[in-house]
C-alpha positions in Angstrom: 8.0 20.8 129.1 5.0 19.7 127.0 3.5 16.3 127.4 4.5 14.0 124.5 5.0 14.5 120.8 2.0 14.8 118.5 1.1 12.3 115.9 1.5 13.3 112.2 -1.6 14.3 110.4 -2.4 15.8 107.0 -2.5 19.6 107.4 -4.0 20.4 104.0 -6.2 18.5 101.6 -4.7 17.5 98.2 -4.3 20.6 96.0 -4.3 23.0 98.9 -1.1 24.8 100.0 0.3 23.9 103.4 -1.0 26.3 106.1 1.6 28.6 107.7 1.8 28.9 111.5 3.7 31.8 113.0 5.2 30.8 116.4 5.9 33.8 118.6 7.9 32.5 121.5 11.1 33.6 123.3 11.8 30.3 125.0 14.1 28.5 122.5 13.5 24.9 123.7 9.7 25.3 123.5 10.0 27.1 120.1 12.1 24.1 118.8 9.6 21.6 120.2 6.6 23.4 118.6 8.4 23.8 115.3 9.2 20.1 115.2 5.6 19.0 116.0 4.0 21.5 113.6 6.3 20.5 110.7 5.6 16.8 111.5 1.9 17.6 111.1 2.6 19.0 107.7 2.5 22.7 108.4 4.9 25.4 107.2 6.4 27.3 110.2 7.6 30.8 110.6 8.9 32.2 114.0 9.5 35.3 115.9 11.3 35.8 119.2 9.5 39.0 120.4 6.4 41.1 119.8 8.1 43.6 117.4 9.4 40.8 115.2 6.0 39.2 115.3 4.3 42.3 113.9 7.0 42.6 111.2 6.6 38.9 110.2 2.8 39.3 109.8 3.2 42.5 107.8 5.7 40.7 105.5 3.3 37.9 104.8 0.0 37.0 106.6 0.2 33.5 108.2 -2.8 31.3 108.5 -2.6 31.2 112.3 -0.5 32.8 115.1 0.6 30.8 118.1 1.3 33.8 120.4 3.1 33.7 123.8 1.8 36.2 126.3 5.1 37.1 128.0 7.3 38.5 125.3 10.2 41.0 125.1 9.6 44.4 123.7 5.9 44.1 123.1 3.7 41.7 125.1 1.6 39.1 123.4 -1.6 40.9 124.5 -0.5 44.1 122.8 0.5 42.2 119.6 -3.0 40.6 119.6 -4.6 44.0 120.1 -2.6 45.6 117.3 -3.4 42.7 114.9 -7.1 43.1 115.6 -7.0 46.8 114.8 -5.6 46.2 111.3 -8.2 45.4 108.6 -5.9 42.7 107.0 -5.5 40.7 110.2 -8.8 41.4 112.0 -9.9 37.8 111.4 -6.4 36.2 111.7 -6.7 33.1 113.9 -4.7 33.6 117.2 -4.0 31.1 120.0 -2.6 32.7 123.1 0.0 30.5 124.9 1.0 31.4 128.5 2.1 30.2 131.9 -0.6 32.4 133.4 -3.4 30.1 134.7 -5.9 32.5 136.4 -9.4 32.6 134.9 -9.2 36.4 134.6 -6.1 36.0 132.4 -8.0 33.8 130.0 -10.9 36.3 129.9 -8.5 39.1 129.2 -6.8 37.2 126.4 -10.1 36.4 124.8 -11.5 39.9 125.3 -8.4 41.3 123.6 -9.2 39.2 120.5 -7.5 35.8 120.9 -9.6 33.0 119.4 -8.3 30.5 121.9 -6.1 30.3 125.1 -4.0 27.5 126.4 -1.9 27.4 129.6 1.6 25.9 130.0 2.3 23.1 130.5 0.0 21.6 127.9 -0.4 18.3 126.0 0.9 18.7 122.5 -2.0 16.7 121.0 -4.4 19.1 122.7 -2.7 22.1 121.1 -2.6 20.5 117.7 -6.3 19.7 117.9 -7.1 23.4 118.7 -4.9 24.5 115.8 -6.7 22.2 113.4 -10.1 23.3 114.6 -9.3 27.0 114.1 -7.8 26.3 110.7 -10.9 24.3 109.6 -13.1 27.2 110.8 -11.1 29.7 108.8 -11.0 27.5 105.7 -7.2 27.1 105.7 -7.6 23.3 105.9 -10.5 21.1 104.7 -12.8 19.4 107.1 -11.9 15.8 107.2 -14.5 13.0 107.5 -15.3 9.6 108.7 -13.8 6.5 107.1 -16.0 3.4 107.2 -15.3 -0.1 106.0 -17.4 -3.1 107.0 -17.6 -2.8 110.9 -14.6 -0.5 111.2 -15.1 3.3 111.7 -12.3 5.9 111.8 -13.1 9.5 112.6 -10.3 11.6 111.2 -11.2 14.8 113.0 -11.6 13.2 116.5 -8.9 10.6 115.9 -11.2 7.9 117.2 -11.5 4.3 115.9 -14.2 1.7 116.6 -15.1 -1.7 115.5 -18.8 -2.7 115.6 -19.3 0.2 118.0 -16.5 -0.9 120.3 -13.8 1.8 120.8 -10.3 0.7 119.8 -7.2 2.1 121.4 -4.4 2.5 118.8 -1.0 4.0 119.1 -0.2 7.0 116.8 1.6 4.8 114.2 -1.1 2.1 114.3 -3.7 4.8 113.8 -1.9 6.2 110.7 -1.4 2.7 109.4 -5.1 1.8 109.7 -6.1 5.2 108.2 -3.9 4.5 105.2 -5.3 1.0 104.7 -8.9 2.1 105.1 -8.4 4.7 102.4 -7.4 1.9 100.0 -9.4 -1.3 101.0 -8.4 -4.4 99.1 -5.3 -3.0 97.6 -2.0 -4.7 98.5 0.9 -2.5 99.5 4.5 -3.5 99.9 6.5 -2.7 103.0 8.3 0.1 101.2 5.0 1.6 100.0 3.6 1.5 103.5 6.8 3.1 104.9 6.6 6.0 102.4 2.9 6.6 103.1 2.9 6.3 106.9 6.4 7.3 107.9 7.4 9.5 105.0 10.2 9.2 102.5 12.6 11.4 104.4 12.6 9.2 107.5 14.9 6.1 107.6 13.0 3.2 109.0 13.7 -0.5 108.5 11.1 -2.3 106.4 10.7 -4.9 109.1 9.3 -2.1 111.3 6.1 -2.4 109.2 5.7 -6.0 110.4 5.9 -5.0 114.0 3.2 -2.3 113.7 1.0 -4.6 111.6 1.1 -7.1 114.5 0.2 -4.4 117.0 -2.6 -3.2 114.7 -4.0 -6.7 114.4 -3.9 -7.1 118.2 -5.8 -3.8 118.7 -8.4 -4.3 115.9 -9.2 -8.0 116.2 -10.9 -8.8 119.4 -11.9 -12.3 120.6 -13.9 -14.0 117.9 -13.4 -11.2 115.4 -12.3 -12.0 111.9 -8.8 -10.8 111.0 -9.3 -8.0 108.6 -5.7 -7.5 107.7 -4.4 -9.8 105.0 -0.8 -10.7 104.6 0.2 -11.4 101.0 3.3 -13.5 100.9 6.2 -11.8 99.1 3.9 -8.8 98.3 2.8 -7.0 101.5 -0.4 -6.2 103.3 -4.0 -5.2 102.5 -7.2 -4.5 104.3 -9.1 -7.6 103.3 -11.9 -6.7 100.9 -13.7 -10.0 101.0 -16.2 -10.7 103.7 -15.5 -13.7 105.8 
């Protein structure tokens, strides 16, 4: 099984359609796990269980990226990749080959056939998601994200790295999203319900008090010894990234 579940991220910039990922995989548990993580990341997902169905899906509507298993019924992933590269309409379609094969020559064969990237099972889900985002940025399907800076805090949205005064900070996935949201709106006070909608999503049921728990964790991670507390609690209102220097 894959290592861990990936943290949510914005797949498309405001005004852009959600990129579509075609998963070509005959292992149902892995297909389910991939679909779950991709949809959590904000992607639209299509799926195919064998090579013939994959070619049909692409012909019906070109996806933005294909996540292609090597060992497939009917037509192998290598042959699917080869056929897609022969067609003018899919010659530049981003393809990531996913396989249990781990030999170097297998990677070379996949890349020589036309795959843009290659990842061996088992893999970390975060690693796969980073590769997907990188290919989609390269193809223009998603916008390149930037670096958020506020006072001595820096958050790199592409690398998912956070630092304070040059000191790396180690945040959990939820704390990262919470800080990212607050850094996008410094000084503005948000209620627990607004934070829940922005960070967890409206379709997920989470108790408002959960926000308090993650705020405490974020404070502990961001505020080192002697550091000013940059997160302001506004009684009966909510939380804000403090906009006033100490």
